[in-house]
C-alpha angles and dihedrals in degrees: 000000000000118000092246091050091047091053090049093052111116090219092054092043091053091049091050091048091054091056093055115094110251119238116260114265088235127016130179120192118190092332119178132172129199128177124208129197122172103321095332122102126191120197097211105171145015164270087263129177114187137155121192117197124215116275096014129126113222121192120201121198129176145133121295111277095020094122102261094135090042088056090052093048090051091053089047091054092242091117132032124225119254088214136002133035133284120199132189115195090347094303127103112269109238104172145315118335137194085234088073124067122192132202113191131199089256114056091223093204121167105249094212095052128081122244090258093049091049090052090048094053094100089055089064095042094047096035092238118176104275097221095050092044092051092050092049093045091054091047091052092048090052091047091054097042095253099111093110092049098054092113096045125103123232096259088063093057133084120240091259092051091051090054091048088054090050089051091052091050091051091051097045095096090047094242122200092221128044118198118197117193105193091307095177100039095106095049129094117260096257095048090044092055092045093052092045089058091045092050089052089054093046092049089050089054098042101033097203123160105262137191117193124195111199145150091213115095091191092053092047094052094042094054107030141086089198131030117210118191118197133205129235116284125334083051116226130168106259099170134017115182134167118247099222099186121134121256143259093054126204143164090299094056091088089064092058112112091229091052090053091047094050093046093051092046091053093048093050091048097046095045096042116102088226091066094064 
């Protein structure tokens, strides 16, 4: 076969394509964000350079007001950068997408709707096939231990169950990226730890790209593959380290010497004047 014909072969082309590095699922290049009201301007974030690879779990920790949630909203397409570029799958991000699911600090469930109907809400908004959406919703409820509560309304649920419902709703459209904006912040300490371990298990099963915003160093290290520490406002990435702990993780992970080392490193960095 001639070289030109070889290059044109679909089999060879596919093989070549597999050897090329895939574009990051999310990529920020020199991104900044400022907010203006009247004559007052707040430089909230940046510049930030960040690439998130497919199937990884990235934990972001930083002081209050440093722009963590702004970063998440930018990646979600709910805000636009003041400067810089933001790519999703190698293409310019131009707004919200069904490929991105979000779990907020507040569950934001409709009080008049059942658990199942709350989970099915994205099916109506995105015009998803009803039968497929119903099948996936029931599977997610079973996966999260909510199968027997499908007909209950939010006031009948505990705080942890409400957040599980919000997680199921975020995953209904089978998004490629899951954004978690302090999803356990409003829960008591015991429930928070329980749901952190459950989220680790669910992520292990579903393997979606995930970005977690949290104030908890322990939670960040327990869940993540990468730990990103941010500066005071305007938030910038000051440290980006791999979390090289074995998976699956459980209640004993916090005893691991590497967990203790990462936690202490993060504390020293965040509470050191030099990190501002």
